[in-house]
C-alpha positions as CSV (number, residue, x, y, z in Angstrom):
1,M,14.4,28.6,-6.4
2,A,12.1,25.7,-5.4
3,P,8.4,26.7,-5.0
4,S,7.9,27.5,-1.1
5,N,4.2,26.0,-1.1
6,L,5.6,22.5,-2.2
7,V,8.7,22.7,0.2
8,E,6.5,23.7,3.1
9,I,4.2,20.7,2.5
10,V,6.9,18.1,2.2
11,R,8.4,19.6,5.5
12,R,5.2,19.1,7.5
13,P,4.9,16.1,9.7
14,L,2.5,13.6,7.9
15,S,0.3,11.0,9.3
16,P,1.2,7.4,8.0
17,D,-0.5,6.7,4.6
18,T,-1.3,10.3,3.7
19,R,-1.1,11.4,0.2
20,L,-1.5,14.9,-0.7
21,E,-2.1,16.5,-4.1
22,V,-0.4,19.8,-4.7
23,P,-0.8,21.8,-8.0
24,A,2.6,22.1,-9.6
25,S,4.5,22.1,-12.9
26,R,6.8,19.3,-13.6
27,E,9.6,21.8,-13.2
28,E,8.5,22.6,-9.9
29,Y,8.3,19.0,-8.9
30,E,11.7,18.1,-10.2
31,Q,13.2,21.0,-8.0
32,V,11.7,19.8,-4.9
33,D,12.4,16.1,-5.7
34,E,16.0,17.1,-6.1
35,I,16.2,18.4,-2.6
36,L,14.6,15.3,-1.3
37,E,17.1,13.3,-3.2
38,R,20.1,15.2,-2.0
39,E,18.9,14.6,1.5
40,E,18.5,10.9,1.0
41,A,15.2,10.7,2.7
42,S,13.0,7.7,2.3
43,Y,10.0,9.7,3.1
44,P,8.1,11.6,2.1
45,Q,8.3,10.6,-1.3
46,L,7.3,12.9,-4.3
47,W,5.4,11.6,-7.4
48,Y,4.0,13.7,-10.3
49,D,0.7,13.3,-12.4
50,S,1.1,15.0,-15.5
51,A,-2.5,14.6,-16.7
52,K,-3.6,16.4,-13.4
53,R,-0.6,18.5,-13.2
54,V,-0.3,17.7,-9.5
55,A,2.8,16.8,-7.4
56,I,1.7,14.0,-4.9
57,V,3.3,14.0,-1.4
58,V,3.3,10.3,0.0
59,A,3.7,9.7,3.8
60,P,5.2,6.6,5.1
61,P,3.2,3.5,4.8
62,T,1.3,2.0,7.8
63,P,2.5,-1.4,9.0
64,I,-0.7,-2.8,7.3
65,Q,0.6,-1.6,4.0
66,E,4.0,-3.0,4.7
67,W,2.4,-6.4,5.7
68,Q,0.1,-6.6,2.3
69,V,2.8,-5.9,0.1
70,H,4.4,-9.1,0.6
71,C,1.4,-11.2,0.2
72,F,2.5,-13.1,-3.0
73,K,5.9,-13.9,-1.4
74,M,4.1,-15.8,1.4
75,N,1.1,-17.4,-0.3
76,S,1.6,-17.9,-4.0
77,G,2.6,-21.5,-4.0
78,I,5.0,-20.8,-7.0
79,S,7.5,-23.4,-7.9
80,S,11.2,-23.1,-6.6
81,T,12.2,-23.1,-10.3
82,I,10.1,-20.1,-11.2
83,R,10.6,-18.4,-7.7
84,R,14.1,-18.1,-8.3
85,N,13.6,-15.5,-11.1
86,L,10.9,-13.5,-9.2
87,R,11.8,-10.4,-7.4
88,Y,9.8,-8.5,-4.9
89,D,10.1,-4.7,-5.3
90,S,8.6,-2.3,-2.9
91,D,8.2,1.6,-3.2
92,S,10.1,2.1,-6.5
93,S,9.4,5.1,-8.5
94,R,8.6,4.5,-12.3
95,R,8.4,7.3,-14.9
96,K,6.3,7.1,-18.1
97,N,5.6,9.5,-21.1
98,S,1.8,10.0,-21.9
99,S,0.0,12.4,-24.0
100,S,0.0,14.8,-21.1
101,G,3.7,14.6,-20.3
102,L,6.0,12.7,-17.9
103,T,4.2,11.1,-15.0
104,T,6.2,9.7,-11.9
105,R,4.5,7.3,-9.6
106,A,5.6,4.4,-7.3
107,W,3.7,1.1,-6.6
108,D,3.4,-0.1,-2.9
109,A,5.0,-3.5,-4.4
110,A,5.6,-5.3,-7.5
111,L,6.3,-8.9,-8.4
112,Q,8.8,-8.9,-11.2
113,Y,10.6,-11.5,-13.1
114,R,14.3,-11.4,-13.9
115,E,15.3,-12.1,-17.5
116,G,19.0,-11.8,-17.8
117,D,20.0,-8.3,-16.5
118,R,16.3,-6.8,-16.6
119,L,13.4,-7.0,-14.4
120,I,10.1,-7.2,-16.0
121,P,7.2,-5.9,-13.9
122,M,4.4,-8.6,-13.8
123,I,2.0,-8.1,-10.8
124,A,1.5,-4.7,-9.0
125,V,0.1,-4.5,-5.4
126,G,-1.5,-1.3,-4.0
127,V,-2.7,-0.8,-0.5
128,G,-4.7,2.1,0.8
129,V,-5.7,2.7,4.5
130,S,-8.4,5.3,4.5
131,Q,-7.2,6.4,1.0
132,S,-10.1,7.3,-1.5
133,Y,-11.1,4.5,-3.5
134,D,-10.6,6.5,-6.8
135,S,-7.1,7.4,-5.8
136,L,-6.3,3.7,-5.2
137,R,-8.0,2.6,-8.5
138,A,-6.1,5.4,-10.5
139,A,-2.7,4.3,-9.1
140,I,-3.2,0.5,-9.7
141,S,-4.5,1.0,-13.2
142,W,-1.4,3.1,-14.0
143,S,0.7,0.3,-13.0
144,V,-1.3,-2.0,-15.2
145,C,-1.9,0.2,-18.3
146,A,1.2,2.5,-18.3
147,L,3.8,0.2,-16.9
148,R,2.1,-3.0,-18.6
149,C,2.0,-5.2,-15.4
150,R,0.1,-8.2,-16.3
151,L,-2.3,-7.9,-13.0
152,G,-2.9,-5.5,-10.4
153,L,-4.2,-6.2,-6.9
154,S,-5.3,-3.6,-4.6
155,M,-6.6,-3.8,-1.1
156,S,-8.6,-0.9,0.3
157,I,-9.0,-0.7,4.0
158,S,-11.5,1.9,5.6
159,E,-11.8,2.6,9.3
160,R,-14.7,3.9,11.2
161,S,-14.1,7.5,12.1
162,R,-11.8,8.3,15.0
163,A,-11.9,11.3,17.4
164,T,-9.1,13.7,17.0
165,P,-6.0,12.4,19.1
166,P,-4.6,14.7,22.0
167,D,-1.5,16.9,21.7
168,I,1.8,15.4,22.3
169,R,2.3,14.3,25.8
170,H,5.7,14.7,27.5
171,Y,7.2,12.4,30.0
172,A,10.1,12.7,32.4
173,F,11.9,9.7,31.2
174,D,12.4,7.6,28.2
175,G,11.4,4.4,30.4
176,E,7.9,6.1,31.0
177,V,7.2,6.1,27.2
178,Y,8.4,2.6,26.8
179,A,6.3,1.4,29.8
180,I,3.2,3.1,28.2
181,I,3.8,1.5,24.7
182,E,4.5,-2.0,26.1
183,D,1.2,-1.9,28.3
184,A,-0.8,-0.4,25.3
185,E,0.4,-3.4,23.2
186,T,-0.6,-5.9,25.5
187,D,-4.0,-4.2,26.0
188,F,-4.6,-4.0,22.2
189,R,-3.8,-7.6,21.7
190,S,-6.3,-8.3,24.4
191,Q,-9.1,-6.3,22.9
192,L,-8.7,-8.3,19.6
193,M,-9.9,-11.3,21.3
194,Q,-13.3,-9.5,21.8
195,H,-13.2,-7.4,18.7
196,P,-11.1,-9.0,16.0
197,Y,-11.3,-6.0,13.7
198,G,-11.3,-3.2,16.1
199,P,-11.6,-0.8,17.6
200,L,-8.3,-0.6,19.4
201,Q,-8.6,2.1,22.3
202,R,-6.8,3.3,25.3
203,D,-7.6,5.8,27.9
204,G,-10.8,6.6,26.0
205,I,-8.8,7.2,22.8
206,I,-9.4,5.1,19.5
207,W,-6.0,4.6,18.0
208,F,-7.3,2.0,15.3
209,G,-11.2,2.4,14.4
210,T,-13.3,-0.5,13.5
211,A,-12.4,-1.9,10.2
212,R,-15.5,-0.6,8.4
213,R,-14.6,-2.1,5.1
214,V,-11.7,-4.1,3.6
215,V,-12.0,-4.8,-0.3
216,L,-9.7,-6.8,-2.4
217,D,-9.8,-5.9,-6.2
218,V,-8.3,-7.6,-9.1
219,Y,-7.4,-5.4,-12.2
220,R,-6.5,-6.6,-15.7
221,R,-6.2,-4.9,-19.0
222,Q,-9.3,-6.0,-21.2
223,D,-8.0,-4.0,-24.1
224,E,-4.2,-4.4,-24.8
225,D,-4.1,-1.2,-26.6
226,C,-5.5,0.9,-23.7
227,G,-3.6,4.2,-23.1
228,P,-1.4,4.9,-20.0
229,E,-3.9,7.3,-18.4
230,T,-6.9,4.8,-18.7
231,I,-8.8,4.1,-15.4
232,L,-9.8,0.6,-15.2
233,E,-12.7,-1.1,-13.6
234,P,-11.9,-4.2,-11.4
235,S,-12.4,-7.4,-13.1
236,Q,-13.2,-9.0,-9.7
237,S,-14.1,-7.3,-6.5
238,F,-14.2,-9.1,-3.0
239,T,-15.4,-7.8,0.2
240,I,-13.3,-9.4,3.1
241,V,-14.5,-7.4,6.0
242,E,-17.8,-5.5,6.6
243,D,-18.6,-3.5,9.7
244,G,-16.0,-5.3,11.8
245,E,-17.0,-8.6,10.7
246,Y,-15.3,-11.2,8.3
247,V,-17.6,-11.8,5.4
248,G,-15.0,-13.4,2.8
249,D,-16.1,-16.9,3.2
250,N,-17.0,-17.0,-0.7
251,I,-13.5,-16.0,-1.7
252,S,-11.4,-18.8,-3.6
253,P,-7.8,-19.2,-2.6
254,N,-6.8,-18.1,-6.1
255,L,-9.5,-15.7,-6.5
256,R,-10.6,-17.5,-9.5
257,E,-8.4,-15.6,-11.7
258,P,-4.7,-15.1,-11.0
259,V,-2.6,-17.7,-12.6
260,L,1.1,-18.8,-13.0
261,A,1.2,-17.2,-16.4
262,D,0.7,-13.7,-14.7
263,C,4.2,-14.3,-13.2
264,I,6.0,-15.1,-16.4
265,P,6.6,-12.8,-19.5
266,S,4.5,-14.2,-22.5
267,H,7.6,-15.0,-24.5
268,L,9.0,-17.1,-22.1
269,L,5.7,-19.3,-21.7
270,Q,6.2,-22.7,-23.4
271,R,3.6,-25.0,-21.8
272,Q,-0.1,-24.5,-22.0
273,E,-0.6,-25.9,-18.4
274,I,1.5,-22.9,-16.9
275,R,-1.0,-20.4,-18.4
276,A,-3.9,-22.1,-16.7
277,T,-2.2,-23.2,-13.2
278,P,-3.8,-21.1,-10.5
279,V,-1.8,-19.2,-7.9
280,N,-3.1,-19.9,-4.5
281,F,-3.1,-16.4,-3.2
282,F,-5.7,-15.9,-0.4
283,H,-6.3,-17.9,2.8
284,R,-8.5,-16.6,5.7
285,E,-6.3,-17.9,8.6
286,W,-3.4,-16.2,7.0
287,F,-5.3,-13.0,6.4
288,E,-6.8,-12.7,9.9
289,N,-3.6,-13.3,11.8
290,E,-1.5,-11.0,9.7
291,F,-4.2,-8.2,9.7
292,K,-4.8,-8.3,13.3
293,A,-0.9,-8.2,14.1
294,S,-0.8,-5.2,11.6
295,M,-3.9,-3.2,13.3
296,V,-1.9,-3.6,16.6
297,L,1.2,-2.2,15.1
298,T,-0.4,0.7,13.4
299,A,-2.2,1.6,16.6
300,I,0.9,1.6,18.5
301,G,2.6,3.7,15.8
302,R,-0.2,6.3,16.0
303,L,0.0,6.3,19.9
304,Q,3.8,6.5,19.9
305,S,3.6,9.6,17.6
306,H,1.8,11.6,20.6
307,L,4.4,10.4,23.2
308,E,7.8,11.8,23.5
309,P,10.5,12.3,26.6
310,T,10.5,15.8,28.1
311,P,13.3,17.8,26.5
312,S,16.4,17.8,29.0
């Protein structure tokens, strides 16, 4: 019999990007995870942290997360020869034994290198929207230390607080809902002309708060013998947005660290120049255009969750 508390929580409607930690044994986690697998549901996902003995209930990502996890594919500047063997993987669960037991987590995305019939994880990407910094750091550290990814990139996005949204509103026809969404999207895009990083509001309700802070961190193992539960400190940290203003003018396109060698397993590296070739990752124009578009989609998603046709 599956533990009712954990079952009840995974059945609740969850806001996008929510991650809830629920005390549970590994056996309890596996029972509920089996239920989700039978239902073939993409979300919520269920992870397990053996060190903390908690099940982690993971809600669907916001559009901002979905955009960011494809960053390397868009901006890396990797040659076609190497690109042919690179794969981009999103939302895949991984299991790893540690001194505390078996831990199950997932990355938001990973860059993997295909060698024969196996995929070798190289770069892990994590994105958190209003997620605690410590939680995001622990997740990306696990990918680097436990899964042995060469590099970890995390983007922490925090909004200014928003008022509690209203209860679900009911409308007579589907067309009314669609018209409201269409008008809101036009309005939100217009607001970004004056406030590039929010807020986005409609009828006095803020659907995406001002981007209070956006931080991009780079993680790399300093000790190759570090244990799977090690919590890393970022080797580099860049503030891109602060209080609704872009402040990332000092960020180098390659972040002054990621190199081509981070994309290729060590035993396949042959030429020294590959090890030092920078990967062009960050471009302001790309970041601003994509971030704004994703803010609008996130705001629309939040608004839409509070609209539905009147039941017939």
